N, C-alpha and C positions, 0 to 999 in steps of 0.2 A: 877245656872245661871239664872233661871227664877226670883228668888227673887232679885238677883243682878241687872238684867235688869230693873225690876220694880222700884227698889230704885234709880238707876241712872236716869231713865226717869222721875221720880217724881221730882228730883232735877235739872235736866238739860234738858229742852225741846229741846235744840239745842246742837248738838255735832259736833265739827269741826274735832276732831282727836280721834280715838279709837286705843289704843295701846294694843295688846294682847301679854302679856309677861310671863304669868304663865307657869310653866313647871316642869316636874318630870322625873326621870329615875330610874328604880327600878331593883335591881338584881334578885328579885323573883317576879313571877306573882302575881298580886293582882287584884281584881275585885270590881268595884263600886257597889253601891246599885242598879243601873240600869242594872247590869249584864255585863258591859263593862270592858275590860282590862283597868287598870287605866292610863297607859302611853298614850294610844290612846285617852282615854276619856278626860284627863286633857290637853294634848298638842294639840289635834285637835278638838275633838267634842265640848268641852267647848267654845273655841273662835268661832267656826263655829256657834253655837247656840246663843251666846251672840251677835255676829254681826247681825245675822238675827233678833233678838228681838229688837235691837236698830236702825234698818233701818229707822224708821220714824224720829227719832232724827237726824240721819246722813243726811237724805234727806233735813231736815229743814235748814241745814247749807248752802245749795246751792252748796258748793264745799268741801265736807268733805274728809277725808283721813283715811283709815284703814291700820294699820301697824301690821304685824305679825313677831314675832322673831323666826327665824329658826336657822339652823346650817349648817356648811359645811358637816356635817354627812349626809345631805340629798342626797349627791351624791352616798352613799352606800345603800340608802334606796330602798325598793320595796314595793308597796302597794299589800299586799297579800289578795286579795278579797275573797279567799276561807278560810282564817283564820285570819281575821282582829284583833281578840282579843287574839291570841296566845293560843287558847284552845288545839290545837293539839301539838304544839311545841313552847315553849316560850324561847326567848333569850333576854337579856337586850339590846344587840346591835341591834338586829333585830327590837325590839319594838320601841326603841328610833329613829333609822334611819328612820323607816317607818313614825313615827309621824312628823319628821322634813321635810321629803319629802312632807307629807300632807300639812304642812304649806306653802310650795312653791306652790303646786298645787292649794291650796285654793286661794292664792293671784292672780294667773294667771286666774283661772276660774271666780273669783269675778270680776276682771277687764273686762273680756270678756262679762259678763252678765250685768254689770252696764253701759256699753257703755258710759263711761265718766262722768256719773252723780256723782259717788263717785269713787275716785281712791283707789287702793289697791296695796300695795307693801309688800315685806318681807325683813328682815334684818338678816344677819348672822354675829353676832358680834365677832366671834372667841372665844378662850378660855378666860373666865372671872373668876376672883377670887370671887367665891361665895361659900356657904356651900353645893352647889349641887355637888354630887360625880359623875363624868363623867364615862361613860362606856368604858374607854380606860385607858392605863397605867397611874397611878396617877402621877408618877415622871415626865413623859413627859408633862402631862397636867399642872402640877404645874410650870414647867420651862417656858412654853409658855404662861401661862395665864396673862392677863393684869388686871389692876385695873378697877373696874366697871365704873369709870368716863369717860374713853376713849370711849368705845362703847356707853355709855349714851349720850355723846356729839354728836356722829354720828347720833344716833336715833333721838335726839332732832332736829338736823339740817334737817333731812329728814321730820320730822313731821311739821316743820315750813317753809320749803322752799316754795317760791311762785310758783315755777315751778320745776317739776322733769324732768331732762334731759332724763332719760331712759324711762319715761312714766309709766303709770299704768300697773301693772302686772310684774314689774321688781323686781329683787333681788339685794340688796346692801350689800357690805361687811362692816366690822367694821370701815373701813376708809372712808365710805360714797360713795365709787365708785361702779358703777354697776358691777355685776358678770355675766359672760357669762354662760348661762344654756345649759346643754347637757343631753343626755340620757333620763331617765324617767321624769326628771323635765321639759323637753320640749315636753312632749307628751300631746296634747290637749285631746285626747280620754280618757286617764287615769284621767285627771283633771275633765272632765265631769262626768265620771263614779263615781269617788270618791264623787263629789258634790251630785249626786243623792242618793248614798248610805248614805251619812252623813245626808241628809235631811230626809230620812226615819228613820234613827236611832234616830234622835233628836225630832221626833214628840212625843206628850204626849203618855204615855204607852198605854192608852186605845184605841188610834186610830192607833197604829202601828201593822201591821200584825206580828204574831208570827212565826219566822222562825228558832227558836232554837239557836239564837245567844247568 
C-alpha cells in the first residue's frame, strides 16, 4: 500500500475520487507478512492505509470522494476486538462479515472526522459474477449474481454525482439507493474504536507497540 500510494501520488497530485474495491474471502486462515489475517488486511486495513496516505491528494481536489465496496454480509458481521485476526478461532464467514462491517464503519467514521472536507460512502453491490468464491452456498449465489456492469454503473454514478442525497457516511445498494443501517453498523462507538485500532496497526512496524497480534 505504501508503494502504491507513492506511485499514485507521483502521477496524480490531485485525486477527486478514490474507489477501494479489492477484496478476498478465504476458506482457510492465512497471515500476511505483517502478521495480519489476510481477509482483514486486504479488505479493511489496506484501504484504510491507502486512503490515509493519499489524503493530501484528496484534499487538493477541494471536494473529493472516497468510496468503499462493502456487502450486505456486513449485517451479520461483528468486530471481534479480542481476536481481530482469527488466531483463536477462524471462520471464513466470520472473517468476511467482519471485514465488510469494517468497510461500513470506516466510511461512517471517516465522514465524521472529515467534517465535509472529503465525503466518504460505501456501496454494497450485491452478488456479482466474478471469480471470487463467496462464503455462502454457491448455487444460491450463482442464481442471484448479476453481471459486473450493473453494480459498476451504480458505483460510477455515485462517484460522479454532483450531490449525494444521503450524504457522507451513507451506504448505497447496487441500485444506487441508500441503505438503512441498523445494529452494529450504526454504532458510532464501534466505528471510533475500530478507527483507532486500525491506525495503530497500520503504523510502520518500527513505531508500532508490540502486543502480540
